BAVORO-373668 format. One record per residue (C-alpha): residue number from 1; residue in one letter; x negated, y negated, z negated. Coordinates in steps of 0.02 Angstrom, whole numbers, always signed. Layout:
BEGIN
NUM	A	X	Y	Z .
...
//
This chain:
BEGIN
1	M	-5091	-4152	-4237 .
2	D	-4990	-4150	-4068 .
3	I	-4916	-4307	-4096 .
4	N	-4731	-4310	-4011 .
5	V	-4608	-4443	-4111 .
6	Y	-4720	-4575	-4083 .
7	N	-4839	-4674	-3940 .
8	T	-5031	-4618	-4002 .
9	Y	-5193	-4735	-3932 .
10	S	-5270	-4565	-3889 .
11	K	-5132	-4525	-3761 .
12	Y	-5101	-4710	-3709 .
13	L	-5315	-4688	-3683 .
14	M	-5337	-4499	-3599 .
15	G	-5166	-4553	-3464 .
16	K	-5277	-4732	-3420 .
17	Y	-5447	-4665	-3409 .
18	G	-5424	-4485	-3355 .
19	E	-5558	-4431	-3536 .
20	K	-5556	-4462	-3709 .
21	V	-5617	-4649	-3741 .
22	Y	-5733	-4703	-3906 .
23	K	-5702	-4889	-3973 .
24	L	-5889	-4947	-4043 .
25	P	-5867	-5057	-4177 .
26	I	-5960	-5209	-4173 .
27	S	-6035	-5333	-4312 .
28	L	-6083	-5522	-4269 .
29	P	-6136	-5654	-4401 .
30	L	-6000	-5755	-4401 .
31	T	-5830	-5802	-4529 .
32	C	-5658	-5877	-4533 .
33	P	-5564	-6059	-4510 .
34	N	-5481	-6044	-4696 .
35	R	-5666	-5960	-4787 .
36	D	-5786	-6116	-4715 .
37	G	-5682	-6256	-4770 .
38	I	-5601	-6285	-4607 .
39	L	-5425	-6227	-4615 .
40	G	-5448	-6162	-4810 .
41	E	-5576	-6077	-4914 .
42	G	-5591	-5926	-4991 .
43	G	-5534	-5836	-4847 .
44	C	-5373	-5721	-4861 .
45	T	-5322	-5640	-5030 .
46	F	-5368	-5470	-4962 .
47	C	-5519	-5500	-4859 .
48	G	-5704	-5418	-4929 .
49	E	-5850	-5525	-4871 .
50	E	-5875	-5377	-4773 .
51	G	-5693	-5409	-4661 .
52	G	-5673	-5264	-4600 .
53	S	-5829	-5219	-4552 .
54	F	-5872	-5105	-4696 .
55	E	-5939	-4965	-4585 .
56	N	-6027	-5072	-4450 .
57	L	-6200	-5058	-4398 .
58	P	-6276	-5241	-4470 .
59	N	-6267	-5404	-4393 .
60	Y	-6438	-5426	-4372 .
61	L	-6442	-5301	-4244 .
62	S	-6389	-5385	-4049 .
63	V	-6232	-5352	-3995 .
64	K	-6329	-5237	-3861 .
65	K	-6405	-5126	-3997 .
66	Q	-6288	-5102	-4094 .
67	I	-6193	-5038	-3937 .
68	E	-6351	-4944	-3891 .
69	N	-6356	-4877	-4059 .
70	N	-6181	-4813	-4088 .
71	M	-6180	-4744	-3893 .
72	Q	-6317	-4635	-3927 .
73	Y	-6253	-4546	-4068 .
74	I	-6072	-4531	-4012 .
75	R	-6113	-4467	-3866 .
76	K	-6214	-4317	-3964 .
77	R	-6096	-4278	-4071 .
78	Y	-5949	-4288	-3929 .
79	K	-6004	-4274	-3759 .
80	A	-5913	-4426	-3746 .
81	K	-5943	-4527	-3574 .
82	K	-5810	-4678	-3605 .
83	F	-5836	-4865	-3709 .
84	I	-5746	-4963	-3801 .
85	A	-5841	-5116	-3852 .
86	Y	-5757	-5199	-4009 .
87	F	-5793	-5350	-4084 .
88	Q	-5716	-5318	-4267 .
89	N	-5753	-5410	-4417 .
90	F	-5706	-5564	-4443 .
91	S	-5642	-5694	-4326 .
92	N	-5752	-5662	-4149 .
93	T	-5676	-5812	-4044 .
94	Y	-5713	-5917	-4205 .
95	L	-5872	-5989	-4108 .
96	P	-5955	-6111	-4012 .
97	L	-5873	-6049	-3825 .
98	D	-6076	-6031	-3753 .
99	D	-6102	-5892	-3899 .
100	F	-5957	-5820	-3867 .
101	K	-6000	-5800	-3695 .
102	E	-6180	-5740	-3759 .
103	Y	-6091	-5596	-3850 .
104	V	-5982	-5528	-3738 .
105	N	-6090	-5545	-3598 .
106	Q	-6220	-5423	-3669 .
107	A	-6078	-5279	-3704 .
108	I	-6052	-5265	-3514 .
109	M	-6166	-5117	-3506 .
110	E	-6150	-4947	-3400 .
111	D	-6006	-4825	-3444 .
112	I	-5896	-4960	-3562 .
113	V	-5752	-4981	-3479 .
114	E	-5670	-5095	-3593 .
115	I	-5690	-5275	-3724 .
116	S	-5571	-5249	-3880 .
117	I	-5617	-5433	-3983 .
118	S	-5543	-5438	-4141 .
119	T	-5504	-5607	-4186 .
120	R	-5358	-5737	-4280 .
121	P	-5214	-5835	-4164 .
122	D	-5267	-5979	-4240 .
123	C	-5446	-5953	-4139 .
124	I	-5340	-5909	-3967 .
125	N	-5428	-6057	-3800 .
126	D	-5387	-6048	-3645 .
127	K	-5545	-6083	-3611 .
128	Y	-5614	-5902	-3692 .
129	L	-5478	-5823	-3620 .
130	D	-5514	-5877	-3451 .
131	F	-5698	-5843	-3472 .
132	L	-5636	-5624	-3491 .
133	C	-5519	-5652	-3360 .
134	D	-5673	-5675	-3263 .
135	I	-5734	-5525	-3341 .
136	K	-5592	-5399	-3334 .
137	Y	-5581	-5490	-3109 .
138	N	-5736	-5489	-3053 .
139	L	-5818	-5327	-3162 .
140	G	-5642	-5228	-3165 .
141	I	-5693	-5219	-3366 .
142	D	-5511	-5221	-3473 .
143	I	-5502	-5337	-3593 .
144	T	-5395	-5302	-3751 .
145	I	-5379	-5440	-3890 .
146	E	-5314	-5362	-4062 .
147	L	-5218	-5507	-4150 .
148	G	-5231	-5513	-4354 .
149	L	-5068	-5568	-4401 .
150	Q	-5046	-5466	-4564 .
151	S	-4839	-5501	-4567 .
152	V	-4681	-5620	-4489 .
153	N	-4647	-5655	-4666 .
154	Y	-4727	-5856	-4664 .
155	H	-4709	-5831	-4864 .
156	S	-4814	-5683	-4890 .
157	L	-4923	-5765	-4746 .
158	A	-4957	-5942	-4864 .
159	K	-4987	-5824	-5028 .
160	I	-5106	-5744	-4970 .
161	N	-5204	-5883	-4874 .
162	R	-5188	-5825	-4704 .
163	G	-5217	-6022	-4658 .
164	H	-5079	-5990	-4506 .
165	T	-4907	-5958	-4489 .
166	L	-4796	-5848	-4366 .
167	A	-4803	-6012	-4234 .
168	E	-4984	-5981	-4193 .
169	F	-4953	-5796	-4183 .
170	I	-4830	-5820	-4052 .
171	D	-4937	-5962	-3936 .
172	A	-5082	-5853	-3921 .
173	V	-4943	-5706	-3896 .
174	L	-4910	-5809	-3759 .
175	R	-5092	-5885	-3702 .
176	I	-5148	-5729	-3670 .
177	K	-4995	-5637	-3595 .
178	N	-5007	-5785	-3474 .
179	H	-5191	-5719	-3431 .
180	N	-5146	-5525	-3397 .
181	I	-5256	-5482	-3565 .
182	R	-5184	-5366	-3665 .
183	V	-5139	-5379	-3843 .
184	C	-5138	-5255	-4014 .
185	T	-5063	-5331	-4176 .
186	H	-5104	-5303	-4318 .
187	I	-4980	-5291	-4480 .
188	I	-4998	-5240	-4663 .
189	I	-4837	-5152	-4697 .
190	N	-4824	-5162	-4873 .
191	L	-4882	-5323	-4909 .
192	P	-4848	-5344	-5119 .
193	W	-4686	-5504	-5035 .
194	D	-4624	-5394	-4901 .
195	N	-4453	-5293	-4905 .
196	L	-4373	-5178	-4760 .
197	L	-4310	-5356	-4697 .
198	D	-4462	-5406	-4649 .
199	V	-4539	-5247	-4604 .
200	I	-4365	-5223	-4472 .
201	E	-4433	-5400	-4398 .
202	N	-4605	-5349	-4374 .
203	S	-4554	-5210	-4255 .
204	K	-4445	-5353	-4157 .
205	I	-4527	-5490	-4144 .
206	I	-4676	-5413	-4089 .
207	S	-4555	-5302	-3971 .
208	S	-4465	-5472	-3914 .
209	L	-4668	-5524	-3859 .
210	G	-4703	-5365	-3761 .
211	I	-4855	-5346	-3864 .
212	D	-4903	-5207	-3770 .
213	E	-5019	-5101	-3922 .
214	V	-5025	-5110	-4139 .
215	K	-5124	-5066	-4272 .
216	L	-5022	-5038	-4442 .
217	H	-5146	-5063	-4601 .
218	S	-5068	-4949	-4769 .
219	L	-5144	-5106	-4921 .
220	Y	-5311	-5098	-5003 .
221	I	-5385	-5168	-5135 .
222	V	-5542	-5219	-5161 .
223	E	-5679	-5293	-5307 .
224	N	-5686	-5478	-5307 .
225	T	-5541	-5536	-5212 .
226	K	-5400	-5629	-5266 .
227	M	-5301	-5507	-5221 .
228	G	-5413	-5377	-5338 .
229	Q	-5373	-5518	-5468 .
230	Q	-5182	-5512	-5452 .
231	Y	-5183	-5303	-5465 .
232	K	-5294	-5286	-5630 .
233	N	-5174	-5437	-5701 .
234	G	-5017	-5333	-5655 .
235	D	-4934	-5463	-5554 .
236	I	-4925	-5408	-5403 .
237	D	-4830	-5216	-5356 .
238	I	-4876	-5096	-5249 .
239	I	-4766	-4982	-5167 .
240	S	-4736	-4821	-5179 .
241	K	-4807	-4691	-5030 .
242	E	-4624	-4622	-5004 .
243	E	-4578	-4804	-4972 .
244	Y	-4751	-4833	-4857 .
245	I	-4666	-4688	-4762 .
246	N	-4515	-4748	-4759 .
247	R	-4559	-4910	-4690 .
248	V	-4683	-4871	-4592 .
249	I	-4539	-4743	-4467 .
250	T	-4422	-4899	-4492 .
251	F	-4543	-4999	-4384 .
252	L	-4565	-4876	-4269 .
253	E	-4398	-4841	-4215 .
254	Y	-4366	-5017	-4187 .
255	L	-4515	-5032	-4113 .
256	D	-4501	-5068	-3917 .
257	P	-4565	-4882	-3861 .
258	N	-4652	-4920	-3746 .
259	I	-4835	-5012	-3854 .
260	V	-4972	-4936	-3882 .
261	I	-4969	-4890	-4089 .
262	Q	-5172	-4873	-4101 .
263	R	-5153	-4834	-4324 .
264	I	-5028	-4801	-4418 .
265	M	-5114	-4775	-4571 .
266	G	-5292	-4881	-4627 .
267	R	-5459	-4833	-4715 .
268	A	-5575	-4934	-4847 .
269	P	-5719	-4934	-4919 .
270	E	-5773	-4826	-5063 .
271	E	-5880	-4928	-5172 .
272	N	-5764	-5053	-5280 .
273	T	-5583	-5024	-5198 .
274	L	-5474	-5047	-5323 .
275	F	-5340	-4948	-5235 .
276	V	-5303	-4857	-5062 .
277	N	-5189	-4751	-4974 .
278	W	-5125	-4688	-5170 .
279	N	-5266	-4584	-5177 .
280	E	-5256	-4485	-5036 .
281	S	-5282	-4453	-4857 .
282	W	-5264	-4569	-4740 .
283	W	-5232	-4397	-4615 .
284	K	-5126	-4321	-4729 .
285	I	-5027	-4458	-4750 .
286	R	-5005	-4497	-4559 .
287	D	-4949	-4290	-4544 .
288	E	-4806	-4336	-4696 .
289	I	-4738	-4479	-4602 .
290	V	-4748	-4354	-4425 .
291	S	-4646	-4203	-4498 .
292	S	-4535	-4315	-4579 .
293	M	-4497	-4390	-4419 .
294	E	-4461	-4215	-4350 .
295	E	-4374	-4158	-4488 .
296	Q	-4272	-4299	-4474 .
297	G	-4262	-4307	-4251 .
298	K	-4329	-4499	-4276 .
299	K	-4462	-4567	-4124 .
300	Q	-4537	-4756	-4092 .
301	G	-4369	-4847	-4001 .
302	N	-4231	-4769	-4093 .
303	K	-4164	-4923	-4137 .
304	F	-4220	-5013	-3966 .
305	N	-4062	-5106	-3932 .
306	Y	-4093	-5286	-3989 .
307	L	-4152	-5388	-3835 .
308	N	-4065	-5412	-3689 .
309	G	-3913	-5495	-3743 .
310	K	-3865	-5380	-3889 .
311	A	-3693	-5446	-3876 .
312	L	-3660	-5453	-3727 .
313	K	-3706	-5230	-3702 .
314	K	-3478	-5228	-3685 .
315	F	-3458	-5287	-3539 .
316	I	-3594	-5219	-3459 .
//
């Protein structure tokens, strides 16, 4: 499907690297600070034991071996030539600096054009960023850090046991941007406690901070999590698919049109899932969003008019 209503990740990669580029997920044997007692216990209320890595190879394999295995498969199936090493599960900077360096160095391989690192805002430190800068400028490998924010509503962050607030996210973004490294932000656009005003504020804050990329997730609920129990007890409500579509469109309209959209829907493991995407394929809902935007003449950035002195526009 040719998408022209928002700034797609595939088009961005094609423009940057001149060909299709594939992400290779990497899973490390680590955890998060709100799981091991440093900031909290139990993790985020929606997060299962696998974190975000349900499709990954096992983490007892070395980083090099995981990349080689995935690269071999993708080369054969898609004739791919360029790849992004994606450290995906849990918080990939939540480990000693020397260990972090060792893992990342294993990902420096032929045909790896970028290293993407998923982590938490409270797990960003200048020493780790200095190391990544050395790789970027000395080896010519692009770096992107993916920060899980989920919502700018700090009340919602407390309810999901996130372990950080908006302040840590802002600090992390400023430090990363100061090192001239790209930032991708993860947002769950339909948390039970967020409304349309929160959706708009998500978009405004992401735009005002100069975020480079966004990954939207539709909330899915799995067994053996606190949110799973809340769902079964009827303590939380999930918005309708139609409302989700409206929220995505609204988010995109307020978003800086230069920000790249990695995805507008999430996927979930098939096993032990209580709710995911209203029992529809993620790509069908994506196509509904795109079709609705096209029919209504809506595009990413239509309402991006609130920065650089909004109240002064009549004088300039």
